[in-house]
N, C-alpha and C positions, 0 to 999 in steps of 0.2 A: 266109394262105390266099390262098386260089382261089374260082371260082364257087360259095356255098353259098346256100342256100335258105331262108326263113323267113317267119314268117309276117308279122311287120314289120323293117322302119331307122325308129327313132330319133337320126336326127342332131341333138348339141348334148346337156349332161349339165348341166350348167344346170336352176335350178326344174321348167318344161315339160316338154322329152323325157324329164327322169329319174322324171314324178308319171305320161308314159306309156307307158314302160318299164316302170316300177313293176309298177300297174297293167295293164296285158295278159298282164302275165307269171305272173300270179299271176292270173289266170284257164287259167292254162297254156297258151300260147303262144309261140312261139318270137322270140327275137327278142332282135336285137345293137343296146346304143348303145354309138351311134359317139362319137367324142370327138377334136377335137384338141389337143387341150391335155394335158401330162404326162401330167393326171390332172383327175381332176371336182374343178373349184374353182381350179384352175390359174387360171382364162386370168375366168373370173367376178368380174366387176367390179358391187358393190350400196350404196347408201346400208349396209345392216346391214340393215336392220327386216323381217322376218318373222312376217307376220300369224295369229294362234292358228288359226279356223275354216277356211281351207280348205289349209289342210297337214293338220287331224285330214279333212277328210274322206277323205284319201290315203292317211293311219297317224293312225290314231285315236288318242290322250293321246300323241302323236311325246314329247312332251317328257319322259315319260320315263327318255326312252334318250338321244335325242336332245343331239347336241354347242352349247345352246341358249345361250349367254354370262348371262343378263340376260332376265327381264322385264319389262314396261315398264309406268309404271305411273304416268310422266307423261308429256305431252306441254304444249312450251311451244311460244308462236315470240316471234320476238324480229324486233326492226324495231328495225335499224343507222341514225345517224346516222356520221359520221368517231369518234369521242370519247362516242358513250353508244347507248345501251340500253331500249327503252319494249318489256315482255314478259307478255304474255299466256298466262295457261300452266296447268293442268288434271292435278290431284292423285288421286287416287283409293285408297281400299286394296281395293279392291272388280276392280281391272282388278289389282290386286298377286300375287289372291289364285283359285288354279284356276278352270276351264280358259286362263287367263289371255287378251289381248285381243291381245298386241306382243310375240315377244319380238329382242335381240337378237343375233347371229349372224354369223358370220368363214367366209366363205364359203369361203376351202381346209380347212377341216374340215365344217361343214357338207354341203355337195355330197357331198361324197365319203364322210360317213355315207349321205348321202340312196340314190347308187350304190348304198354296195353294200346297201341296203334288197333295189336293185332285182337284184343279180346274188342275198338271198336267193331274192327269188321268182323268180327263175330263169330273168334276161335277159342276152342275152354280154357286157360292158360289155367294149367297145376302144376303149383311147388315145394319144394321138401321132398318131391321120387321120386324115387331111382326107379329103374329102366334092369330090367335082371337078366331076363331073356326076351328073345326072342323066339316069341308062336311059330311054329310050320305046320302045315300041312302039305306034309310032299313037298317040293324043295319049294313052296311060295313058304316067304312069309306074309299070314296076315295077322298080324297082332303082335301086340308085347305083353310079357309079362313084370307087375311094378313091382313096388314091398313093402304094398299095400293092403291091406284082410279083401282080398275078391276084391284086389286090381287086374280082374286082367282083360285090356282094351283089346278089341279086333279092327281093321280100316281093309279098305283098296290097297293102301298103301301107307309106309312106312318111312317119311326121312330118318336118315342120323342125324345128328350134323349136335353130337358131343362129348367132340376135344380130341385130340391129335393121342390122348390116349386113352382108342373105344374098344373098350374091350362087345361093342356088339359089334362091332364093325370085320372082330377078330372074330363072334363066335357064328358071323355069316361065311366067314372064308375070307372076307374078300382080303384080311393082309395079314401077316404073321408079327408078333408081337414085337415092333420096333425095340432097331437094335441103333446103341445111343450118339454114336457120328448122322443118327441123323434127323436126332435131337439140341435142338438147347434149350437152356435153362438158364431162363428170362425172373432178376427181379429187378423191384421196382414200387418207387419209395414215389410221393405223396407230400411235397414239399408245403407246407404253407408260405406264401409273403402274403403282404398290399396289391395293391392290382397298382397304385403308383410305381413303387416299387421292382417289379417286373417291367414295367413300359422302361420306366429310367435304366434297369439296367442290361433288358434286349432294346434298347432303342425302338420304343411303338408307339403306335400311334393309340388311340384308343380301342378294342379291341380285338387287336392283331395279334397272330401268334406267330413268334419263333419255330423252328422244330433244325434243331441240331441229332448229326447223326456224332458218329467220333468213335473212329479206328487208332493201334496202339496197344496206350497204355493202359490204357481203362482194362484192359481184358489180362493183362498183368503175358500177352504174348498166344493167349489159348483162339481160336479164331475167332470168331462173335468180333458186334459193335454196343458199344455206348449209345444213352440219350439223354438230351431233354430237349422237353419240348414243354410250351406254356401254357399254363389256364389262367381263368383270369385270376383267383386270386389265390394260382399255386404251380407248383412249379412241378411235373412229371418224369423222375430220374429214376436210370436202368439199365439195366444189363441183359443181356444174352454170351451166352459161347456155348458151346455141343459140349454136350452131360458126359464125350466120349476125355475133351480136356480139363475139365476140373473134376469126374476123379483122379483124376494121374494125377493132378497136379497138390489135390491135397486140400485145397485153400476151402472156406467156402465160400457162399455164396455175397454171407458177409463182408469176412473175411473182403470178396471186390469190391464190394459196393461202397466204405466205409472208405477203402483205398480210390477208385474213384471222386468221391466229396470231398474226398482230400487234394486232388489235385493243385499246383495253384492256376489253372487256368477255368479252375470249375469255382472251388475254394470260393472264390468273395462273388459268385452267384448267386449266391448259397445264403447268404450272409447277415443271421436276421432271422430264418426258419426253423419255421416247426418240422420235425417230419409226421404227419395225421397217422399215415397210412404206411403199412407194407403189404407186398403179395411176391408172392414164388408164381411158377406156370410155364410147360414145357413146350414149347410153339415148333413147329415142324419146319427142317429142314433140311429135308435130302430133292425138295425140288423134283423135277419129269422122276426120280428118275425113282421116286419113293409113291411114285400115285399109287393104287391100288386098282380095282378091275372096284370102277364104282356104278357097279349096278346088279339085285339079283333081283327077283321075281315077285315081283310087292317089295321090289326094297332100295332104294335111293340113296349115297351121299356126295352129305356134301359141308362146307370146309372145312375145320383144320382135319376134322377126321377122314377124308378125303387124301390131308395133306399139299394143302393147297397154297402154303406160302412158296413168296416171292423175296429172299432173304434177301440175293443184291439190293435189287429197294426194299428193303423192309417192308412190300406191303401183302398187304393177312386181310385186313376187312372185306377189301374193295374186291377180292376172293371170296373172299367168305360169302357176300350179299349177293355181290351174280352166282356164286350157285344154287341159292336155297331160290334164290330169283328164278335160275335158268329148270330148276328141280323142278322147280309149284306146275311151268310149265311142258312141261314133259310131264308132267302126272297130265296136268290139266289135258290135252293131248291123249295120253294116255284112256281116260272116262269115256271118249267122243269114241277112241275104236271098240270100247270096250276090251280092255286086251291092258294087261301088265305085263305081261310075261318079260326075258328078258330085248322079246326081240320088237317090244312099244319102246320098254325104257332106252334102250338101250341109242335110241337116242337125248337123248341127256345130253350120254358123252361127246356124242359126232355136233349139240351144238357149247357142248363149254372150250371144242378144237371150233369154230370160231369167234367164238371169245376172244378176245383177250386174254383172258385166264390161263387154261393153255399152249396160245402161241409164245406168250414171252417167260413158260416157263419148262419153252422145251426150246427155245433160241436158250438161252441162259442152263443148258439138261447139263453145257460142264466146269457149272462156275461149279460146284460144290465137293462134288471130287479136288476141284487145280483146288480151291482155301485151304483142304484136308486135311491134304497132302504137300503144305507151301506156305506154311506154320510165314519162309520169311517175310513174308507180305505182314503177319504180323504182328514181327519181332523183330523183326532192323529194315523196310524200308522207313516206314515212321518218326522214326531216330533220326535215319542218314540225310530225310526231306531236311525236320526242323534245322540238323546240325549246315542243309547248306543254305538253305531260307535262314541264319543267322553269321555263318558265314559273308552272304552278297549284303545285307544289308548294317555291317558291325564298317563302322568305314576310318581304317588305318592306317591311311600311308602305303596296301596291294592294293600291287594293281589287279580287276578285275580279269586281269589271264592266270595271273599265283594262284588268285582265289578255288578261282574252274578247276586248276587245278591239284588241289589243298585238298580241293571236298571232292575229285576220284581215286588219288591218291589214300582217305579212308575209306570209300566206301569200296576199292581191292586193293583194301586188306582184310575185309573184310566177309567180304567176299570174290571165288578170280572169278575175272567177267565172261567165261562159259559159264559158267555159272549165269551169271548179269543177262548173253541172254536167251543163254532157253527160258529166263520166267520168260518171258521178258514175249519172248514165243510159243509159249505155252496159250501167258496172257492175251493172245490177239490171238491166238487159237481156239478158247476158251469163248469166244463172245462172236464168234464167224459163225 
């Protein structure tokens, strides 16, 4: 690979990078898609939920050909104490009907398929390639330097979508080194189970799936969340906790995931299963305040590299896909104008502002700081709510009025009434 010129260079074959490469190639551009892994999806990790709307805006009716696992017909939230789980859920046949809302996916399969679509559109996929430097001409990015011999590549625009640890974004001066309270370490296992056992244990019909988000004991009181997602012949099980909290705890990711698997509400769901894969990955959790500048002359930033993750709703893939799509649309308009300077590429930020992506992150901008400074939302309230449910549901001759009194007494023994009221106020204000 010698010195070559393209219309666009895309770094990273995850959802953000591949969506940009696919759309640009489909528009007739000469595009090279660089991926450091052995193949797209080899190093990419997410919980495993893909949202239909954002993906369909890139590839219409993709689910008819893509290697999706199950369409998600049920969402559950579990609040865990050490020995119980309080569950809130929503299940609907409308979620299980076309055009669907979300799917479980396995990244190794899905990302390879998606990159294949980009290749079909004309993009050149180059895996096993590390981008070491940006190439500058004055204050403009004009290409990249790869780890390959004679591997300098040049283009009118470079789309950087190389993940949360984006060294290229740092080299471009777009954000400083990420701090430990702005990222979560996520660990995940793929546990194989026969389809009939999955459907029986999760009360599913053929093709339907469940997504369970888990707060409380699964993260040992640290800021974070666990998850269980049903695939066709496996479960995706894992959790993510703030890196800052994990370092302070002295626990290993292995300790956390094994403890989660042993919980009495979770263990029966895994019985007879076999761990086929284990992966760990950093996830952006800084929200609105962590979003860096998203462009330089000749460069756009997308996906996790742009810190576009909604931690509260566990949304990342849809934001990655949307940012990749809008980066491509911005680049196309820049070419029409014959101008790839920040004056033209700033339209990318404006497009993200008009989309749900930055609107949601702005709305929830206070949530990351609230959760990081109020550990009781993870350490105290889940077990208290479990105890309250146990008390109310136990029929033992006590009046309900007496039971409510006991619940209040136990709660106020752990936290002063004033602290609880302040927590509720801060929570209310964070959502305004």
